[in-house]
C-alpha atoms as an extended CHARMM CRD file, in Angstrom:
* protein
*
       150  EXT
         1         1  MET       CA            -12.2470000000       11.9080000000       -0.1990000000  PROA      1               0.0000000000
         2         2  GLY       CA            -14.0550000000       10.1320000000       -2.6770000000  PROA      2               0.0000000000
         3         3  LYS       CA            -13.7540000000        6.4090000000       -4.3130000000  PROA      3               0.0000000000
         4         4  VAL       CA            -10.5300000000        4.3160000000       -2.7150000000  PROA      4               0.0000000000
         5         5  LEU       CA             -8.8970000000        1.6640000000       -4.7390000000  PROA      5               0.0000000000
         6         6  TYR       CA             -7.0430000000       -1.0660000000       -2.6450000000  PROA      6               0.0000000000
         7         7  ILE       CA             -3.6990000000       -2.2230000000       -4.1080000000  PROA      7               0.0000000000
         8         8  GLY       CA             -2.0720000000       -5.4020000000       -3.3610000000  PROA      8               0.0000000000
         9         9  PHE       CA              0.2240000000       -7.6130000000       -5.4060000000  PROA      9               0.0000000000
        10        10  LYS       CA             -0.5160000000      -10.8630000000       -6.9540000000  PROA      10              0.0000000000
        11        11  GLY       CA              0.3200000000      -14.2990000000       -5.6790000000  PROA      11              0.0000000000
        12        12  LYS       CA             -1.7730000000      -16.9940000000       -4.0090000000  PROA      12              0.0000000000
        13        13  ASN       CA              0.5020000000      -16.1770000000       -0.5140000000  PROA      13              0.0000000000
        14        14  ASN       CA              1.0370000000      -12.5780000000       -0.9280000000  PROA      14              0.0000000000
        15        15  ALA       CA             -0.4480000000      -11.1450000000        2.4430000000  PROA      15              0.0000000000
        16        16  SER       CA             -0.9340000000       -7.6320000000        0.4100000000  PROA      16              0.0000000000
        17        17  GLY       CA             -3.1390000000       -9.5160000000       -2.2080000000  PROA      17              0.0000000000
        18        18  ARG       CA             -5.0080000000      -11.0700000000        0.5120000000  PROA      18              0.0000000000
        19        19  LEU       CA             -5.3490000000       -8.0310000000        2.5330000000  PROA      19              0.0000000000
        20        20  ALA       CA             -6.4640000000       -5.9300000000       -0.2140000000  PROA      20              0.0000000000
        21        21  GLU       CA             -8.7790000000       -8.4200000000       -1.3220000000  PROA      21              0.0000000000
        22        22  SER       CA            -10.6040000000       -8.6430000000        1.6020000000  PROA      22              0.0000000000
        23        23  LEU       CA            -10.8120000000       -4.9090000000        2.1660000000  PROA      23              0.0000000000
        24        24  SER       CA            -13.2290000000       -4.1000000000       -0.7930000000  PROA      24              0.0000000000
        25        25  PRO       CA            -14.4480000000       -5.4710000000       -4.0960000000  PROA      25              0.0000000000
        26        26  ASP       CA            -12.7480000000       -1.7480000000       -5.3430000000  PROA      26              0.0000000000
        27        27  HSD       CA             -9.0820000000       -3.7900000000       -5.3540000000  PROA      27              0.0000000000
        28        28  LEU       CA             -6.3330000000       -4.1530000000       -7.7490000000  PROA      28              0.0000000000
        29        29  LEU       CA             -3.5500000000       -6.8080000000       -7.7310000000  PROA      29              0.0000000000
        30        30  LEU       CA             -0.4470000000       -5.5360000000       -9.5460000000  PROA      30              0.0000000000
        31        31  THR       CA              1.7650000000       -8.2100000000      -11.9060000000  PROA      31              0.0000000000
        32        32  ASN       CA              4.8040000000       -8.9110000000      -10.1820000000  PROA      32              0.0000000000
        33        33  SER       CA              7.0720000000       -7.1990000000      -12.8930000000  PROA      33              0.0000000000
        34        34  PHE       CA              8.2190000000       -3.6350000000      -13.2860000000  PROA      34              0.0000000000
        35        35  GLU       CA              6.1660000000       -3.4380000000      -16.7730000000  PROA      35              0.0000000000
        36        36  GLY       CA              3.4670000000       -5.6150000000      -15.7560000000  PROA      36              0.0000000000
        37        37  LEU       CA              2.4170000000       -3.3850000000      -12.8680000000  PROA      37              0.0000000000
        38        38  LYS       CA              3.2300000000       -0.0180000000      -14.8310000000  PROA      38              0.0000000000
        39        39  LYS       CA              0.4010000000       -1.7430000000      -17.1210000000  PROA      39              0.0000000000
        40        40  ASP       CA             -2.0010000000       -2.2780000000      -14.3070000000  PROA      40              0.0000000000
        41        41  ILE       CA             -1.5720000000        0.9810000000      -12.8360000000  PROA      41              0.0000000000
        42        42  ASP       CA             -1.8210000000        2.7200000000      -16.1510000000  PROA      42              0.0000000000
        43        43  SER       CA             -4.9780000000        0.7420000000      -16.3650000000  PROA      43              0.0000000000
        44        44  ILE       CA             -7.0010000000        2.1410000000      -13.3840000000  PROA      44              0.0000000000
        45        45  GLY       CA             -9.8590000000        4.1780000000      -14.2800000000  PROA      45              0.0000000000
        46        46  GLN       CA            -11.1160000000        7.7240000000      -13.6440000000  PROA      46              0.0000000000
        47        47  GLU       CA            -13.7530000000        6.7180000000      -10.7700000000  PROA      47              0.0000000000
        48        48  TYR       CA            -10.9030000000        6.6280000000       -8.3040000000  PROA      48              0.0000000000
        49        49  ASP       CA             -9.4680000000        9.2980000000       -6.2430000000  PROA      49              0.0000000000
        50        50  CYS       CA             -6.9010000000        7.8230000000       -4.2280000000  PROA      50              0.0000000000
        51        51  ALA       CA             -5.1740000000        4.8260000000       -3.4830000000  PROA      51              0.0000000000
        52        52  VAL       CA             -4.1410000000        2.6820000000       -0.0800000000  PROA      52              0.0000000000
        53        53  MET       CA             -1.3560000000        0.3350000000       -1.2620000000  PROA      53              0.0000000000
        54        54  PHE       CA              0.1060000000       -2.6760000000        0.3140000000  PROA      54              0.0000000000
        55        55  GLY       CA              3.1340000000       -4.3990000000       -0.2040000000  PROA      55              0.0000000000
        56        56  VAL       CA              5.3310000000       -7.2570000000        1.6040000000  PROA      56              0.0000000000
        57        57  ASP       CA              8.4800000000       -6.9510000000        3.3880000000  PROA      57              0.0000000000
        58        58  LYS       CA              9.9640000000      -10.0010000000        4.6070000000  PROA      58              0.0000000000
        59        59  ASN       CA             11.9190000000       -8.4890000000        7.4330000000  PROA      59              0.0000000000
        60        60  LEU       CA              8.3630000000       -7.1800000000        9.1480000000  PROA      60              0.0000000000
        61        61  VAL       CA              7.1380000000       -9.2790000000       11.9870000000  PROA      61              0.0000000000
        62        62  SER       CA              4.2970000000       -7.8360000000       13.4990000000  PROA      62              0.0000000000
        63        63  THR       CA              4.6800000000       -4.4510000000       12.2760000000  PROA      63              0.0000000000
        64        64  VAL       CA              3.7710000000       -2.0160000000        9.5080000000  PROA      64              0.0000000000
        65        65  ARG       CA              6.1730000000        0.5820000000        7.8510000000  PROA      65              0.0000000000
        66        66  ILE       CA              4.2550000000        3.0660000000        5.8280000000  PROA      66              0.0000000000
        67        67  GLU       CA              6.0730000000        4.6720000000        3.1950000000  PROA      67              0.0000000000
        68        68  LEU       CA              6.1360000000        8.7720000000        2.6390000000  PROA      68              0.0000000000
        69        69  SER       CA              7.7970000000        8.5480000000       -0.8120000000  PROA      69              0.0000000000
        70        70  ALA       CA              8.8510000000        7.1280000000       -3.8580000000  PROA      70              0.0000000000
        71        71  VAL       CA             12.0970000000        7.2560000000       -5.4390000000  PROA      71              0.0000000000
        72        72  LYS       CA             13.1580000000        7.3880000000       -8.8120000000  PROA      72              0.0000000000
        73        73  GLY       CA             16.5410000000        8.2520000000       -9.6770000000  PROA      73              0.0000000000
        74        74  ASP       CA             17.3900000000       11.7830000000       -7.6990000000  PROA      74              0.0000000000
        75        75  LYS       CA             13.6450000000       12.5370000000       -7.3170000000  PROA      75              0.0000000000
        76        76  LYS       CA             11.4840000000       11.7420000000       -4.5010000000  PROA      76              0.0000000000
        77        77  TYR       CA              7.5440000000       11.6890000000       -4.9420000000  PROA      77              0.0000000000
        78        78  TYR       CA              5.8710000000       12.3190000000       -1.7970000000  PROA      78              0.0000000000
        79        79  SER       CA              2.2660000000       11.3160000000       -0.9880000000  PROA      79              0.0000000000
        80        80  LYS       CA             -0.3030000000       14.1630000000       -0.1420000000  PROA      80              0.0000000000
        81        81  LEU       CA             -1.8140000000       11.8270000000        2.4940000000  PROA      81              0.0000000000
        82        82  ASN       CA             -1.3550000000       12.0130000000        6.0170000000  PROA      82              0.0000000000
        83        83  ALA       CA              0.3840000000        9.2080000000        6.8320000000  PROA      83              0.0000000000
        84        84  ASP       CA              0.3780000000       10.0860000000       10.9630000000  PROA      84              0.0000000000
        85        85  LYS       CA             -3.6810000000        9.5200000000       10.3640000000  PROA      85              0.0000000000
        86        86  PHE       CA             -3.0210000000        6.0570000000        9.0760000000  PROA      86              0.0000000000
        87        87  ALA       CA             -0.6790000000        5.3120000000       11.7020000000  PROA      87              0.0000000000
        88        88  SER       CA             -2.5550000000        6.3500000000       14.5890000000  PROA      88              0.0000000000
        89        89  SER       CA             -5.6710000000        4.2610000000       13.2130000000  PROA      89              0.0000000000
        90        90  LEU       CA             -3.0780000000        1.0450000000       12.7560000000  PROA      90              0.0000000000
        91        91  ASP       CA             -1.5410000000        2.0550000000       16.3040000000  PROA      91              0.0000000000
        92        92  ALA       CA             -5.1800000000        1.8770000000       17.6330000000  PROA      92              0.0000000000
        93        93  ALA       CA             -6.1460000000       -1.0250000000       16.1440000000  PROA      93              0.0000000000
        94        94  GLY       CA             -3.0350000000       -2.9160000000       18.1020000000  PROA      94              0.0000000000
        95        95  ILE       CA             -0.4700000000       -3.0720000000       15.1500000000  PROA      95              0.0000000000
        96        96  LYS       CA              2.7840000000       -1.1970000000       15.6140000000  PROA      96              0.0000000000
        97        97  THR       CA              3.8330000000        1.0430000000       13.1260000000  PROA      97              0.0000000000
        98        98  VAL       CA              6.8480000000        2.7890000000       11.7430000000  PROA      98              0.0000000000
        99        99  ILE       CA              6.6990000000        5.5760000000        8.9680000000  PROA      99              0.0000000000
       100       100  SER       CA              9.6940000000        5.5620000000        6.6100000000  PROA      100             0.0000000000
       101       101  ASP       CA             10.9400000000        8.1610000000        4.0170000000  PROA      101             0.0000000000
       102       102  ASP       CA             14.0340000000        6.2050000000        2.8910000000  PROA      102             0.0000000000
       103       103  PRO       CA             12.3620000000        4.0510000000       -0.4130000000  PROA      103             0.0000000000
       104       104  LYS       CA             14.1400000000        1.0760000000       -1.3940000000  PROA      104             0.0000000000
       105       105  THR       CA             14.6390000000        0.4570000000       -5.2640000000  PROA      105             0.0000000000
       106       106  CYS       CA             12.5030000000       -2.0670000000       -5.3960000000  PROA      106             0.0000000000
       107       107  LEU       CA              9.0020000000       -3.4900000000       -6.7280000000  PROA      107             0.0000000000
       108       108  CYS       CA              7.3950000000       -1.8980000000       -4.2130000000  PROA      108             0.0000000000
       109       109  ASN       CA              8.9800000000        1.6000000000       -4.7780000000  PROA      109             0.0000000000
       110       110  GLU       CA              7.8490000000        1.2450000000       -8.4520000000  PROA      110             0.0000000000
       111       111  ALA       CA              4.4920000000        0.4120000000       -7.8890000000  PROA      111             0.0000000000
       112       112  TYR       CA              3.9970000000        3.4510000000       -5.4500000000  PROA      112             0.0000000000
       113       113  TRP       CA              5.9470000000        5.8010000000       -7.8690000000  PROA      113             0.0000000000
       114       114  ASN       CA              3.2110000000        4.9540000000      -10.4740000000  PROA      114             0.0000000000
       115       115  ALA       CA              0.3690000000        5.1300000000       -8.1300000000  PROA      115             0.0000000000
       116       116  LEU       CA              1.5640000000        8.4570000000       -6.6900000000  PROA      116             0.0000000000
       117       117  SER       CA              1.7340000000       10.0170000000      -10.3650000000  PROA      117             0.0000000000
       118       118  ARG       CA             -1.4350000000        8.3240000000      -11.6510000000  PROA      118             0.0000000000
       119       119  PHE       CA             -3.2140000000        9.5740000000       -8.2950000000  PROA      119             0.0000000000
       120       120  GLU       CA             -1.3770000000       13.0720000000       -8.5250000000  PROA      120             0.0000000000
       121       121  GLY       CA              0.0820000000       12.0520000000       -4.6250000000  PROA      121             0.0000000000
       122       122  ARG       CA             -3.0430000000       10.8330000000       -3.4400000000  PROA      122             0.0000000000
       123       123  ALA       CA             -1.6730000000        7.4980000000       -2.6030000000  PROA      123             0.0000000000
       124       124  ILE       CA             -0.4940000000        5.8170000000        0.4310000000  PROA      124             0.0000000000
       125       125  PHE       CA              1.9700000000        2.7830000000        0.5530000000  PROA      125             0.0000000000
       126       126  ILE       CA              1.9940000000        0.3840000000        3.3370000000  PROA      126             0.0000000000
       127       127  HSD       CA              4.2250000000       -2.6560000000        3.7770000000  PROA      127             0.0000000000
       128       128  ILE       CA              3.2300000000       -5.5150000000        5.3950000000  PROA      128             0.0000000000
       129       129  PRO       CA              4.9730000000       -8.8140000000        6.8980000000  PROA      129             0.0000000000
       130       130  THR       CA              4.7580000000      -11.9710000000        4.5770000000  PROA      130             0.0000000000
       131       131  ILE       CA              2.0950000000      -14.6910000000        5.3950000000  PROA      131             0.0000000000
       132       132  ARG       CA              4.4010000000      -16.4430000000        7.0710000000  PROA      132             0.0000000000
       133       133  ASN       CA              4.8790000000      -13.3860000000        9.6130000000  PROA      133             0.0000000000
       134       134  ALA       CA              1.3270000000      -12.0120000000        9.4820000000  PROA      134             0.0000000000
       135       135  ASP       CA             -1.2240000000      -14.7150000000       10.3410000000  PROA      135             0.0000000000
       136       136  GLU       CA             -5.2340000000      -14.0370000000       10.1630000000  PROA      136             0.0000000000
       137       137  ALA       CA             -5.5200000000      -12.2570000000       13.3950000000  PROA      137             0.0000000000
       138       138  PHE       CA             -2.6760000000       -9.9970000000       12.1230000000  PROA      138             0.0000000000
       139       139  LEU       CA             -4.6740000000       -9.5760000000        8.8280000000  PROA      139             0.0000000000
       140       140  SER       CA             -7.9850000000       -9.0190000000       10.7800000000  PROA      140             0.0000000000
       141       141  LYS       CA             -6.2660000000       -6.1000000000       12.7470000000  PROA      141             0.0000000000
       142       142  MET       CA             -5.3750000000       -4.4650000000        9.7030000000  PROA      142             0.0000000000
       143       143  ARG       CA             -8.9460000000       -4.5240000000        7.9550000000  PROA      143             0.0000000000
       144       144  LEU       CA             -9.7160000000       -1.0130000000        8.4840000000  PROA      144             0.0000000000
       145       145  ASP       CA            -11.7760000000        1.4600000000        6.9080000000  PROA      145             0.0000000000
       146       146  TYR       CA             -8.9700000000        3.6250000000        5.4810000000  PROA      146             0.0000000000
       147       147  SER       CA            -11.3350000000        5.8950000000        3.8670000000  PROA      147             0.0000000000
       148       148  ILE       CA            -11.9560000000        7.7090000000        6.7990000000  PROA      148             0.0000000000
       149       149  TYR       CA             -8.2930000000        8.7150000000        7.1400000000  PROA      149             0.0000000000
       150       150  LEU       CA             -8.0880000000       10.1600000000        3.8860000000  PROA      150             0.0000000000
């Protein structure tokens, strides 16, 4: 596909940011506010063709959830990337994976909506556990070359 941007959220103990940073120098850490993250995503250069995004869900333990869509009002915006390929690669790495089409109205959903808009549907969002539930061994399994699944 082209050049991939890895996106997580800012915060010293935010597993999504740590993962995005560890995957590539081509990463962006989003501000933890609705206005801030929109500004961050709007500032992404044209050199990136797609985005692999990570966010934290405190209810996950040793499992990740791939989001198919983001919602705003009564509209859903679907990813054009193949979630099944991502799920298969994560499963092969020993990570239990769930695919969801039930977006929640939270900061992660807002970030995904903006990224789907910015990348014309060429983004995927993967919820991962918190640092408490995602030790270094888990994060190590998550360090895949996601670009080959795009």
